[in-house]
C-alpha positions, 0 to 999 in steps of 0.5 A: 614761112610761119603757118598759123593754125589758131586765132593768130592766123586772123592777125596777119599783118596786124603788128606791121599795120600798127607799127606803120600807122603809129610811126606817123600817127596817121589813120589806117588806109582803106586797104588796111581796113579792108584787110581787117574786114576780110580776116574778120569775115574769114574768122566768122566763117570758120567758127572762131569766137569773136571774144577770143579774137578781140583778146588776141588783138589786144594782147598782140598790140600790147606785145608789139607796142611801137617804141616812142608812140603815144598811148593815144596814138597806139590805142586809136590805131588798135581801135580802128583795126579791131573795129574793122575786124569786128565789122567784117565778122558781124557782116559774115555772121549776119549773112550766114544767119540769113542763109541758115534761115533760108535753108531751113525754110526751104527744107520745111517747104520741101518736107511738108510738100514732099518735094526733092530727092528723099535721100537728100531730104533725109540728109538735110533732116538730120541737120534739123534734128529729124530722122526720117527713118522713123515714123512722124506725125504733124500737128497744125495750130490755126489761130486768129492771126497769121504767125511767123516764127519770130512773133511772140506767140510762136516763140512762147509756144516753142519755149514751152515745147522745148523747155519740156522736151529738151533733147527730143527730135522734134521740129517747130516752125510756122507755115502759111501763118499757122504753127506746125510741130513735127514729132516722132509718131510714138511721142503723142505726148509732144503733140498734145503738149504743143496743142495745149500751149498753142490753144492757150497762147492764141486764146482758143485756136484749134489744133489738128493732129495728122496720123503717124506715117513713115518717111519724108512722104509720110510727113507731107501726108500727115501735114495735109491730113491736119490741114484737111481736119482744120478745114472740115472743122471750119465747114462743119462748125466743130469747136473742139480744141483738139482735132484728130485726123483719124477721127475724121476720116469719113469726111474726106471719103464723102467729099472725094466724090463731089458730084455724088455728094451734090446729088445726095444733098439735092435729092434728099434735102432740097425739098426743105426749101419749100418750108416757111423760113427756108431750109436752114431752120430745119437743117439746123434741127437735123444737125442738132438732132444727130449731134445729140445722138437723136435724143429729142430732149437734148436736141430741143435744149440745144436749139432752145425749143420745147420738145413739142416744137422739135417733134413738129419740126421732125414731122415736117421734115418727114412730110417734105422729104419723105424720110423719117429722121426717127426711122433707123433706115431713113436716119442714115441717109438723112444724116449723111446728107446733112454732113454733105450739106455742111461740107458743101456749105448748102444752102448758103452756097448753091449746089 
């Protein structure tokens, strides 16, 4: 028995089918068509090129041309066989593609959430271009819409990223509607480039960069840091296009003990609610004052107030709370309380 090792193995029984069908001019039977589809699927699974296989069908058909058969009959039989073979090939390819997409999505979920065995995760990571023995950092871009990898905006960002850094061990994906880029921790230029193009492609999205950390667990921590930075920026009203988790470490520290933060805000700032117009105008005054480095003229300009009006508000705050925003000792307590209020959403949300 002849054992085929090349493309010929996927033509098994083909010349016999050609001879039998052309002898009477009949169409291929259901079983004959099924055998062609099965061989097409097997060829796809083993990674053979369809173009080469179609050429082999045509070459073999020409070599085994049944004597006395009309060209129309032979060509019709070849067409049926090749069409069925290609259908099986394409069906297997589509199935493999769906399985690959599912495997990639499962890997990304496991990686970002720190799930599964670290050794197995590291082996899977190699397939997707990452070496978990290195340190990695994660950047997350949150745009005005929720995105999937197949959407135009992520495809544009991915094209810019891989066009610039072809060959680098980086991973680009989407997760929960956000764009995510994972890169080696010593390649900050990759994440900054990603941030630049994500910001431009989305019309002004914010991008947060987690800290560089080792191993698979480190990637999950870096991802969570980036998400927390985006959340803090939203609650604090930060408009910076690029947020670095390392610059925002104080906020998670403050929010870690929520009850202590609630007590600080309630004790320090609740007297502001006695003011005409409520606490919000005076809280906005403190926010602007601290954000501008306690420079009265800059804070007044930011609030579209005169310096005299701003000074009056600061004095009013001192009267109500007993804490003087211009006094170094009192300033720290007030500033921390203001940050806490923004994190808690007070006074819009009750404490």
